[in-house]
N, C-alpha and C positions, 0 to 999 in steps of 0.2 A: 602432622600441624594437625595444631587443638580448631576445630570446627566454632567452639564458641561466638556465642554473636555472632554465624549466618545466616545470612535471610538470603529464604530462597525467593525471585520473586515469582508469581504465576503469571499466567498469560490465558485470556478467557477469549475465545472466539465469540463471536457474533451470529446470527443467524445464516446462512446463507441467500444470496439473492441473484438471480435469473439477470439476465440481464432485459433492460425495458424499453420497445419498440415503439414509436409514434403506431396509431390505430390505419393495420392495411400495409406497412409497411414489410414486415414480415409475412413471409409461404404457412400457410395453413397449417403446413406442417413443420416446422421449429427445424433450424441445421444453423447451431451457433457453434465457434467458437473463438475464443479471446488467447494471444497467442504469446503475448504481454503485457505486462501493465510496470508503472514506473511514479513514487510518492513525493509531493519534491516537499510534501512534510504531510503532518498528522491527518489525517481522513481528508486528505487533500490529493487525490489520484487519478488518473486517467491510463483504463486501461485497452487495445487494440488488437483486433482479429478479422472475420470474416463471418458472417451470416448467410441466407439465402432470404430474396428478396422476395414480394407476391407473384414475381415472374418466372420465378425459377429460378434463375442467374444468382450468381455470389457475389457478394461485393464488400470490402473491405467498410470498417467501422470502426468509431471509437462509444467510448465512454466516461465521462469524470466524476467525480463525487468531492464536490465542495462542503466542510466542513461535516464529514462523513453523509452526505448526502449523496446519493448517486440520481443524477440527470438524465432525461432519456439519449438514448444509441444513438451516434449520429454516423450517418451513410458517408464516405469517402464523398467527395462533389468532384468536376471532370470538368475541363473545358467542354464543351458543345462537339460531342464531332470525334470526341478523344477515348472515347471506351467503344468498344463491339459490339455488337446487338445485344446478342445473349453474353452480357454484364460477367466478367471472370475476375474477382479483383481480393486480396486480403495482407492483408497489414503481419508483418513477422515481430515488430520490432516499435516501443516507444520510448522516447525519453525526452524527461520531465526539467527540465531547469528551476523552474519558477512556478506557482500558482499558476496555472494561465498560461503555457508556455512552453508550447510542449512540441515535438516530432515525431513522425511515425514515417516505418518505411517497411516495406514492403512489394510487391506486384500487379500487376491490371495487364488484361490483353486489352491492344489499342486495336485501333479501327479495323485495319486490315491481317488484323489474324495475331498479328507476334502477340511477345509480351517482351513488357517494360518495366525495368526495376520504374520506383515514383517515390516521390516523398511530397507529406501533406502538415503544414506546421501552423498549432495556433498561437495565437501573441490576445497573449488579457483576456483570453477565452475565444475566444473568436478564430472560425479554422476561414483557414485559405484555402484556394482553388488548389487542388492536388499538381504537383512537377514532375514527369519525366524527367528520367533521366539525363544528365545532356551529355555528349561522347563530340570530339572531333573525327569531323572529314573523314572515309573512307575504314577507320578504328571498326563500327560493327559491325554483322554482318546484315545483308539487304532482311534476311529473312530476321527477324527482330527478338533475341530472348537474352532477360537479365533478369539480377534481384536486389531489392536487398536482401541480405541477413540479419543485421544486425546497426542500432543507433544510437549515439549516443554524443550529449550537447556538456562540453564546457561553460557553458553560461545560452542568456538567452539569444539563438538566431546565429548561433556560432557552433555548429553542431559537425559532425561526420558520420555518411551511414558506410559500408561494407556490402559486398556482394561479392556475384560474378557475372560474366555478359556470353556470350560467344561475338568471337574476333572475327573478322572480315573474312579469314580462311576457315570459315566454322568451328574453330576449337573455345572450348573454356578456358580464359583470362579470369584470375580477382581482382578486383576494387574498390576503390575511395573517392568519395565527390563529398567536399568538405562547402560551409553554408561559412560566410562570414559577415555576419549585419545580419542577417538572413537573406542573403545572394547568395547560390549557390552556380560554384564554378563547372566547370568541365570536368569533367571525369576521370578520375586517373589509376589504368591498370595499372598492380604489382609491376614490381624494378628486380631482376636478380641479375647476381653478377653472373656475367659470362661466361656458356655453358654449367650451368648450375639445373634450367628447367630443360624440360626434353623439348623436342626440334617442334613436337607434336604438344604444344601443354593441356594441360586438364590441373584447374585448379580455380580455389575456390575463397575467399572470408569469411566463416560465419558466426565472429566477434568482432567487435567493439569497443574499447574502454576511453573515453579523455578525462583525466585527469584536472585541464584547465584546458584556454582559447590553444587549438593549436599544435598541444600537449599529446597525441591520444596513438596507442597501439592498438594494431589489427592482427586476428590468428583463424588461420586454417589451416591449409593442407596445398599437397600440389604436384605433379609429373616431376620427379628427376631425368633425370639425362639418362638414365641407367631405366628409366620405366620402374622404378619401385615409386610410394605414394609418399609424403616425407609431410610430415606439419611442418608449419613457416608462421615465422611474425614481421612484420612490420609495425616500422615506429617514427611514427612522424616526430618534428622538434621545431615548434616558433617555426607551425606550418607545411614545413620541410620535410616528404616523407627520406627515408634514412633507403636501401637496398635491403630487400627480405633475405632474412636471419633462418634458415634451415634448424631446429632442435637439433640441439646436439645430445648425444648420450656418451659412456663411459662405454669401452674397449668390450665387442663383443654383449652387449644389451642388447641392440637391435639386431632379428634377423638380416640376412644378407639381400633377402629383396625386404626389402619397407615397405609397411603398411601402417602409417601412421595418421592421424586425425588432430588438432585443436579445436575444440569444439566451443571454447568459451575464455572470454583472458577479463582482470579485472585489475587495476590503478588501483594503488592506494593512496599516493603521491608521484609529481611526476620522471618518471625514469623508474621509476617500484611498479612491479605490475607483475602478476603470476598468469599463465597458461593454463590450460587442464586437457586433458584426451584422451588416446590410447594409443598405441603402439601394440604392434609384434615383436614378439621374445623371437630370442636366437635358436630358442629348442620348438618356435610358432604359434603357441599361445599370446593371446591379446591381455594386456596388462596395460590396465590405469594409471598416466604419468603425470604429472608438475611439472613447471620449471618457471624458477625463475630471474626478474634480473634484478638487481641493483645500483645503482646511480646508472641505469641505461645499460649496465653489464652481465650478460644472459652467463647465468649458470651450467653446468651441464643438469642435465633433466635428468628428473626424480620414479622410478618406478612406485605406486603406491606401497606398503606397509601395511601386511595382512598380520594378527596374532597365527603362532602356531598354527595351523588342522583348522583355518578358518574356511581359504581359500582351496576351493578345486587344481588336483593335482597338474590339470590342463587348463590355468587358470582363463579367461573369457570376461572382463573387466575396462571400465570405461567410467568417463567423467565427462559427466554433461554437464555442468557447471560450475562455475570458482566468486566466491565473493570477499575480495580485499576489504577491513576497513582502513587501519594502516599499512604502511611498508613490512612487508613481513606477517602481517599478519590476517589469515583470510580464511576461510573454508571454503573446503570444493565437497561437491554429492555427486553420485550417477550410481551405476549398479553393477552386482559381482558374481559369478554365478559358489554356490558355496561346496563343499566338500559332500555336500550330498547328493551335489545336481541341482538344484531347484536353483534361484534368483533373489539377491535382497537386495535391495537401497542400501547407499551406504556414506558416509559423508568421513573428512578427514579434517582435521585443522592443524595450524602452522602458528608459531609466537614466537615473537623475536628471528621469523625465519627458518626454523627448525617443526617439521611435521611429526605430530603422535600417529600413533599407528591406526589407522583405520577401524571405523566403528559402526559397524550391522545398524541397520534399524531396529528397534524394540518396541513390541506390539502386544497387546493384552495378550492373557491365556484365550485362546481358540478363539482368537481376531482373527488368525493369519490361517490360509488354506494347507491342509500337509506337507502340502509338491509348493512352495512360495515362490512365487513370483511378482517383485516390486523390483521398481528404479525410481528414484526421483529423478525430474527433467529440471530443475534450478533450484536457488540459494539463493539466496539475498541475508544480509548483517549489516546492523544499525548501528552497532558500533561490536563496543570489543564483549569478545564473548556472545553477541545475543545476536540469534539466526533466523532465520525459518528457513529451511528444505520443504518442496512441495514436488509429489511425483503420483503413483499408482499405487494396488498393492492386487494379489486374488484374495477376495475374502475367504471363511470356510465354504461356503454353500458354493464357492464357485465364480461366484459376481466380481466384478472391478472397481474397485471401491479409489476414488483420488482416496491422499490424506497428505498432513503436512507433519513437519513434528519442527519441534525449535529446542533450541539450547539456549538457556538462563545460565548469567555468568555469576553465580555467585555472587553477594557485596556482602562484607562487613560494616557496619556503618558505626558501632559499637568498639570494633575491631582491627585497629592496625596490624593486617599478612608481612609481612617480611618482606623484601624488594628484588629476594630470588628466590620466594614460590613460586610456586604457576601455579595455580585454581584450574584444575579442566572445565572446562565447561559442564552442565547437563542437559541435553537430550531429553527430551520431555515430546512424546506422541500427544497430537491432539485427540480431544475424546473424541470416538467413532461418531459423535450424535452432532458431531457439528462438522464432520466430511462433507465432502458432495456428496448428490443422494447413488447409492448403488447401481449400476448400471445391467438391467437386470435383461441377463438372459437368458430366449428359449431354448426348451431340452432340443441338444440336436441328437437328429435319428437317421438312420439311416439314407431313408426319402430322401431329408434334407442333401445330401451330399449326392445321390442318383441326381436327384434333378437339379445339380448346378450345369452350369454347359460344361464341354467339351473346350480348357482349350485350348484355340487355335496355335499358340508358339509353344512349348514343353516347358512345363516348371519347372520336372528338372533333362536336363539333355540326355543323360544315362537314369532306363526308366529298369534300372536293374540296377535295385539296392539290395546290401544286407540288413537282417535285422540286424539294431547295432549301433546301428551307423549313423552318423549327425546326417543333419541332411540343412541347408540356406540357400532359400529361395527369396529373391529382389522382384517386388512386382508395384507397378504403376497403377495407378489410374480411381486410385481410392482419393475417396475425398478426406480432406486436411484433419485429421485427427481421429482420424476413423479408425477403432479397435478393428482390428481383424487377426485373424483366428491360420493357421496353418492346422491341419488336419487328414490324421490316416484312417481309412476304413479299410474291410465294410462294419464290422461293429465298428463309429466310434469316437476318437480316444484324437481330444485337442493335445496334439506334441508344445507346439509354438504358440505366441502371442505380439500380439503388441500395436502402433501406435504411426499410421501414414504417419511422411512427418509432412512441412505448409506447400509441397508439391504434389501429394496425395501417392508418396510412396513410401513401404511398407518393405522394413528387409526382417527375413521370420526367421526363428533357425530351431530347431525341434531333434528330437533322436530317433527314430524307427525304432520299436517296441522291440526289446529283445525276446519275451516271448510271443511277438507276433507268429502267426503257425504262415509258413510257406505255402506262397504262390501269389494267385494273383490279389489283389488291393486296388483301393482308392487312394493316395496324397490329393487336395486341396486345401485352395486359398479361400479364408470367406467371414464376411464381415457383417455378422448377426445381429448388427444392429439397420440393416438396409434387406438386411436373405440375400448376399448379392457376392459372388465371388465364380470362380474355376474347378476342375477337376481336372486330373491324369490318372492315366493307368501307370500300375507299378508293378512289378513282380517282386517280390521281396524274398530271396536265399533264408535258409538256414545261419544263425550266427556261427563263426567258424574259428576256431579254436589251434591257434598257434601248437604245438609241439610241446610248447610251458606248458602247455594249459589256460595261457590268465590269455583273459579277455581280448578280442582284437577287435576293435568298431572304428570304421573306414571313415573317415569326411571327405564330404560329398561336396568339393566346391564349384556352387551353380555360378554362371555366366547370369550378367543381369539384361532381367526378365522385364520388358514395362508391358504392360494387359491394361488395355481401355475398356474401364467398366462400370461406362456413363457419366467418363467428363474424361477431361480432355490429358493425353500423357505427358507427359512429363520431365526430361529427363536431366538426373541429374547422380551426378555417381554417387553422390549419401549423405543421409540427413543424419540428425540425431540420434544416439543407436539409442530405441526405447528399452 
């Protein structure tokens, strides 16, 4: 195809702007993060998240830009006596249907010490008092625990929020709550066909997308009757929710004991949606996948496809976000394990319902670390082929930087491209001078690890590990969004890292170095920003070789571990994979 006359649009990023608070509102040692942003038009956006107040508590807050100028941050306001004495609240998501008309959703700690899902709505730019989610009598547990992970608005005052809650029996169920013309109805637990869910449910909704009033699709995971974990969607039409639908795979694709979840869903129009997440394949590896509905009918799930030799022989990939600008035209983003063992951010785009090969993020020479670790957390597409993905990467010096990557669809103002010719979007990484400031990490020394307290609950159940084995730990109690490292010492080596999810839970995976000398060592989790963490003594045995001479690295599956690191531990099966 001739490229004559094709012009590539340029994207210029402005200078980063820290959130601004009124005097005396923030803590002297700031600790704040935005989890979501929604733009109703150019320069008119609202961001939502959490910050530490002057008294040391954590509050949910929003900040709005009008005409490109950001106003002062606004803490969420609650009715008197609603919140716990030491406040603890955050927003996970915000959706703006028009300028000044937004709804944010998240979680707060109530006066009795329980945790409740809540929403807060602005009308004409004025935020109302926060509203806890309301349930029918006897549905919730006496010890309250609920959270909204996502909210989407079809028009002003017509929104749906989705998350999970602890029911009267003490187990977790997925649920939604819908407002009609600004009035919130009672929360609705997700409904499944008889015998589909486990007798002891464990389900959550991570994402919801409303293409118009009353027409929404939510996505997440649930525990099936056999005890496995499956991804599922649930759709409302005209405000009526249908029965939940587990993701469907071709025969032999999923593991016999499924482990899958949808992290994100986006609808280009009514009944035309794409959900994205991960699943465990028949060989036990983890693959990213999408599933698309056309006219309300869901097709078979599709694993992400990579060029030959790009993915690791044992795949470990996840899609964390998807954005559809019209039916069948979507871009999904996440991260995957490369052939050499590092992790890279990647995107994958469907055009007319056909998915192209996945594209790893590209960086300038010398920008990334020699052992790459990068991932996308979010992607948003304003129009066909014009998308921006955002995430993190390890720079050459070992620091962690935020970064964006933008796809600009080539346009031909003077040349008409044949209708059957598809022009792939051009992905460009935003200049490193415009990314968020690098997180500076103090040198990790043996004394730092030695000085950590011993974990009261073991980091690993079996403290005898083999060199070359893969270790996964899930630890709670960190600050939401906090950067956490998985370390092995005596001579400290960072073997894995990630970010705590909105509930303070970090899932970290690393490989015990194959060259680590046999004997006594230390396994530790460490948040370098605050210098907190825990350690455990481990015994490392020599890497064993089978008679064939090939390396044999075992995979150690570690049970969920919740440790309090100066914060309330929040129980959750999993968050978005970092």
